[in-house]
N, C-alpha and C positions, 0 to 999 in steps of 0.2 A: 675448376682447374685444379689438378693435383700438384702440390709443391713437394719437392724433395726436401730431405732434412737439411742439406747444405743451404738451399735457398731460404728455408725457414730460419735457419740459424743466422745467415747473413742479414736477412731483413730485420729480424728481431734485434740482433746486435747493433745494426745501424740505427734503428729507431731509438734504442735505449741510450747508445752513445751520443747520438745527436741531441736527445732530450737532456741528458746530464750535462753534456758539453755546452749546450745552449744556455741552460740555467747558470752554469759556472761562468761562462763568458759574460752573461748579462750582469751577474753579481760583480765580477771583476771590472767590467766596464763602468758600472755605476760607482764602484769603490774608487776607481781611478779618477772619474769625473769629480767625485767629492774631494779627493785629495788635491786635485788641481785647483778646485774652487777654494778649498781651505788654505792653500798656499797664497792664492790671490787675496783672500781675506786677511791673512797674516801680513801680507805686504801693505794692504790698505790700512790696517791697524798701526803698523810701524810708521807709515806716512803720517797718519793722524797724530801719533805721539810726537813725531818730529816737528810737525806744525805747531802743536801745543807747546812744546818745549821752546821752540823759536819765539812764539808769541810771548811766552812767560819771560824769556830773557829780555825781550824788547820792553815789556811792561815794567819789569823790575828796574830797568835803567831809564825809565821815564821816556822812552822813545829813542829813536836814533835820528841823527841829522845826516843828510846826504847833500852833496854839492848840487846847487841849483843849475842843472844842465838844461839845454833847450827843451828837452822832452820831459823834464821833471816839472810837475805842476804842484802848487801848494795844496795842502789838505784843507778844504773849506770847513771841516768839522772840528778843527783844532784851533784854539786861540794861540796867538803868538807863534805861528807855525814857521816863520821865516826869521833868520838871523844873519848878521854880516860879521866876518872876522876882521882882524887888524889890517889884513892885506886887501880888504874890500871884496872878498869872495863871499857870495851869498849861499846859505844852506837852508834846506827845507826839512822840517821835522816830519818823521814817518812814525805813525803809531802801528800797533800789532795788526789791526784790520787791513791797513793799506799795504803793509809788507806782505801779508797773507795773499792779498789779491795779486800783487806783482809776482810773487813766487809762483802762484797758480798759472798766471799768464805765461811765464817763462817755460814752465813744465809743459803746458798745453801746446806751445809752439814747437817744442821738441817732440811732440807726439807721445809723451810718456804717460801723463795723467793730469788731472786737474782737481782742485778742491775749491769749495765754496763755503764762505762763512755766512750764516743766516740766523735770523731770529724772528720771533713773533712781535717783538717791540723794536721796530726799525728806526735807526737814525739815518741810514743811507738807503734810498729806494733800490739801489743796485743789489742789495743783500736780500731782496724779497725771496721767500722760499718757493720752490716748485711743489708739485703735488706730493711727491715722495717725501720731501723735506718737511712739508707742513704736517703730513700725517705722523711722521716720526717725532716732530716737536710736540705734537699733541700727546703722544704716548709718553714722552719724557716728562711733560708737565703733570700727567695723571699718574705717573709712577708705574706704568704698564711695561716699560722697557728701559734698559740702560744703554742699548745699542741696537741698531737694525742694519740689515744688509740684504741686497737682492740684485739680480741681473736684469737689466732692462735695456730696451733699445732707444737710443737717442739719435735722431736723424736716421742715418743709414748704418750706424755702427752700434755694437753691443758694448755695454759697460757694466763693470761690477761696482755697485754703489754701496758705500759704507758710511754711516753717519753715527756720531756719538755726541753727547751734550758737552757744552762748555760751561764751566762753573765760575761764578764771579769770585775773583781774588782781590786782596787789598789793593794791589796796584791798579786794578781795573776800575776802582770806584772813583778815581780822579775824573774819569770821563763819563761814567755810567751811574754815578750816585744819584744824579738828578732824575734818572729814570726809575728810581725806587729800588734798585738792586742792593742787596746786602751780601756779605761774604758767604759763599756756599750756595747762593741761588743759581738756578739754571738761567744763564744769560742768553743762550742760543745754542747753536750747534755748528759743527763743521762736517760737511759731507765730502768724502773722497770718491772720485770716479776714476777707476782704472780701466783702460781699454781691454775688451775681452775677445775681440775678433781673432787675434792671433792665438789666444788660449783655447777658444772654441774650435779653431781650425786644428790645433794640436790634439785636442780631445777626439775630434772626428777622425783625424789621421791615425791616432793610436788605436781607436776603436776598430778601424779596418785591419790594422796589423794584428790586433787581438783576434778578430774574427778569422782572418786567414790562417793565423797560427793555430787557433783552436780546431778549425776544420782539418788542417793538415795533421795535427796531432791525433784527432779522432780517426782520420783515414788510416794513418799508420797503425794506431792501436787496433782498429778493426781488422786490418790486414793481418797483423801479427796474431790476434786472437783466432781469426779464421784459419790461418795456416796451422797453428798449433792444435786447434780443435779438430781440423780435418785429419791431421796426422795421428792424433792420439785417440780420437773418438769416432769420427765419421768413417774413416777408412777401415778400422777394425769392425765397425758395425756393418759396413758394406760387405766385408769378407764373411761375417757371420750370416748375413742375408743370403749371400751366394751359396754358402754351405747348406743352409736350410732348404733353399730351393733345389739344390742338387739332391739332397736327401729326400725331399718330397717327390722329386721326379724319378730318381733311380732307386731309392730305398736302400742305398748303400750305408751301412752303419759305421763304416770306417771314416770318421770325421777327423780331419787334421787338427792338431793342437795349435791354438792361437797364442803365441808367446809374447803377450804384452806386459805381463807382470803386474796386472791390476785387476779390477773387478770384471773387466771384459774377458780376461783369461778364465776367471772363475765361472762366468756365464758360459764360456765355450766348453769348459769341463762339464758343466751341468748338462749342456746340450748333447755332448758325447755320451754321457750316461743315459740320457733320455732316448737317444737314437738307438743305443744298444738294447734298452729295455723294450722299445717299440718293435724292433726287429724280432726279438725273442717272442714277444706277444703275438706279432703277426704270423710267425711260423706256427705257433700253437693254434692260433685262430684259423689259419688256412687248413691245418689238419682237421680241426673240428668241423669246419665248414664243408670240407671235402666229404667227411663221413656223413654229415647231415644231408648233403646234396645227394649223395648216392642213395641214402635211405629214402629221401623224398622222391627221387626219380623212380625208385622201385615202387613206392606206394602210389605215385601218380599214374604210372603205367598200369598198375593193377586196378586203380579206380577208373581209368579211361577204358580199360578192357571191360570192366564190369558195367560201366555206363553204356558202352556200345552194345554189350550183350542185352542189357535192359531195354535200350531203345529199339534194338533190332527185334527183340521179343514182342514189345508193345506194337511196333509197326506191323509185324507179321500177323499178330493176333488181331489187330484192328482190320487189316486187309481181309483176313479170313472171316471176321465177323460181318464185314460189309456185305458179302454175297448172300448169306442166309437172311440178313436183315432186309436186304432189297427184295428178296423173294417173299418174305413175310409181308412187307409193305404192299407188294403187288397183289398178294392174295387178299389182304385186307381191303385194298381198293376194289377188287372184283366183288367181294362179298358185300361191301357197302353199296355198290351199284345195284346188285341183285336185291338187297333188302330195300333199297329206295324204290324199286319198281313194285314192290308188294305194299299193300295198303292196310294190312292188319295192324292193330295197336301193338300187339306183341312184337311184330317185326320192326315197328318204329322205335320201340324201346330198345330192341337189340341194336338198331342203327346208331342210337346215341352212344352205347357202349363201344361199338365198333369205331366210331369217330374218335372217342377218347383213346382207344388202343392205337389207332392209326397216328394220332398226334404224338403219342409217346414213342411209337416206332420212328416217326420222322425225327423227333428230337434225338433218339438214340443213334440214328444214322448220321445226323449232323455231328453228334459227339464223336462217333467213330471216325468220321471224315476229318474232323478237326484234330483229333489225337494223332491220326495218321500224318496229317500235314505237319503238326508240331514236331513229331518224332523225326520226320525227314529233315527238318531244320536242325535238330539236335545231332543227327547223324552226318550232317553236311551233304546230304543227297537231295537238297532242295533244287528241283529242276527249274532253270530260268531260261527263257527264250528272249534274249535281248535283240531288239531291232528298233529302227527309227519309226516312231508313231506320232500321230497328232493327238495329244492328250485332250484337246478340246472335244474332238469327236468321241473319244472314249467316255469322257464325262457326260456328254449329251446322251449317249446310249444308255448309260447306267441311270441317269435321271429320268429318262423316258420310261424305263421299266418300273420305276417307283411311283410315278404319278398316279396310277389307279389306286394303289394302296394309300397314298397320301390323301387322295380325294375322299376315300372312305373315312379317314380320320379327321377330315376337314383341316388339313395342314398344308400350307403353301410351300412350294419349293422354287427358289430363285437361283439361277446359275449366272455368275459373272465370270466369264472365261475369255482369255486371250488365245489366239492361235499359237500354240506352243508345240514345237517339234522337238522331241527328246528321245534318247536311246533308252528304252525301257521294255519290260515284259508287259504286253498289253493285258493279258489275262490277270496277271498279278495286280496291276494297277486297278482293274475292275474289281478285284477281290477286296482290295484295301478300301476303295470308295464305297463299295457295297456295304462293307462292315460299318464304316463310319456313318453312312446314310441310314442304315437299318437301326443302329443305336440311337441316332438323332430322332428318327421317327417314333421309336418306342417310348422315348422320354419327352416328346413334344406334346404340350397340351393342345386341345382343339383351338382353332382360329389363330394359330401361331404360324411363324415363318421359319423355314430352314434355308439358310443362305450358304451357297457353295461358291468358293472363289478359286480361280486358277490364274496365275500370273508368272512372269519370268523376270528375275532381277539378279544381276551380278552372276550370270551364267548358271543360275540355279532356278529350278522350277519350284514355286511355292503354291501349296494348295491347302484349303481349310474347309471344314464343314461346321457351321455355327447354328446352334438351336436356341430355343427360348425356354428350355425346361428348368428344372430345379438347380442344375449345375452340380459340380463335383467339389466337395470340400478340399481345401488345399492339402490337408494331411493324407488324402487318398489319391492324389494325382500321380504320385510316384509308384502306386501299387497297381493301378488298373491295367498296366501293360505286362503284369506278371501272369503266369499261367494259372488257370483255375480261379482267378479272382473275378467276382461278379459284384455289381453294385446292389442288385436286388434279385428277386426270383421271377424274372419275366421270361424264362426259357433259355437264358444264355448259358453257354458251356464254360465261359471263363477262359477260352483259348483264342477267341477271334482276334482281340487286340494284341495278344502275344505273337500270333502269326503275322499280323500286320506289321508289327515292329521288326520281325525277322525279314519280311519282304522289303521294307524301306531300307534297312541296313544292308541288305543284299544289293540294293541299288547305290550304296555309298551315301545314304542320306540320313536324316534325323526325323523323329516323330515325337509329338508331345500333345499336351492338352493344357488349356488355361481358361480363365473365366471370359465369357463373351461381354461385349460392351453393354448389351441390353439384358444381362442375366443369362443363365444357361451356360453351356459349355462350347468351347471352340477347339475341335480336334484339328491338328495341322501336321503337315509333313513337308519336307523339302528334299529334293534329289538333284544331283548335277545333271545338266542337259546332256553332257557327253560323258559316257562311262569311262572311268579310269581302268586301264588294264592291270590286273594283278600279276605280281611277279612269279608266284608259285601256286600250285594247286592247293596247298595248305592255307595260304592266305585267302584264296577264294572261298574255301569252306568256312573259314573263320568269319569272313565278311558275311557269308550267307547266314551263319548262325546269329 
């Protein structure tokens, strides 16, 4: 499928813009996601610091006492955790760990966040670490990390989890010294879990907005580029193409000026100069061609006249030679018969020489006849008598005439023929087959076979004569149909196959030779079943030639 420049430009621009915009949107989307997650991480760190500061304040003040309300329970891990004031009101002591838990519970109920204090050395089983916290505590103990964070799914919701270590301070040793802690030791960690469902929803929503905005921007940019390019490039190029086509069709060198004020205008100016130069060259060339044509016409007419004179002279000479040669042949036949009736040795010796003379006369007569036939084809006076004939019967008649001679040479002849009715010259068809069969018989070795085929395919008559002789070299196959070309010296004139070629071409057909399947040669021809009518007498003569 051929694409126009506009379509190619639109497709290439769309592909490039979509690719660039896609990569840009992907980077922006990832950057936006990182920024949102970074904000959440900053929030988690701020919460962590707030929790640590709150715990430090409580620890520095030795804990805090809250009134013993019905829902407030004493801390079983603190000694002397309950006191009573002068008015008889009871107070429960709260340490940093317990306050941390209560603050986390309040925040979690509000759906904001929650945090969890944990350690590898537990006093309270409720502080046992989960998988994320246990892995982080191990990294903190081994010095592999100072903080860790990740997004994970807890239940049906996603959370951003941040964890950092808690270091033992002097105020902490009151409760944890018995666990072997010293100031500066990693006592545990606090993990902050911030809900991420709303944040992830925002990221997904913003990603859609970025995608829609990017596609819209790409579409607008592509449209603007296409309109500008069409106006500044494609439309002037289309005008140039139209001017070139008009110049190619009409040859008018008056090419309009394209006023674009850029390289296309320079190209248009170059085309104007080229058109003017081509027109001047064509005018000069037409003048030279006219003079050369006139000269060639005159020379061709002279050559044709000379060729017709030559052919007419040869034809008339051949015709005149045929009469005395026929008389000579008749006289030789008479003398041969007379000498054969006499029984002297001298007469028998003379008979041998007379037979040699008679054979030479026969060959001379054949040569004269062939020359006369060939020159008729050259003159276009090749007489043809077209009528509908059964070619199978024609082939059978020719084959029957050759069987005695083939029997003398111990050569078999097989005919595979269909009943084929075609418009042809019966005598000329006999002449072609006779020539093919005579050549095949001359070059066939004893005890071999000559196969003759006749068939009809695709409105054409196909015929061939195949022998088992030595064959014809490939380099000679294009030469044997030329006049006076002979393969060897077996009495041929070198005109028979040239005359056959003229006869077949006069029927509107083709003739050729190729190697047979079992060695030897296969001469073939094909002619149309129905003869096509020529439009003019000159075409008929040319076809005959």
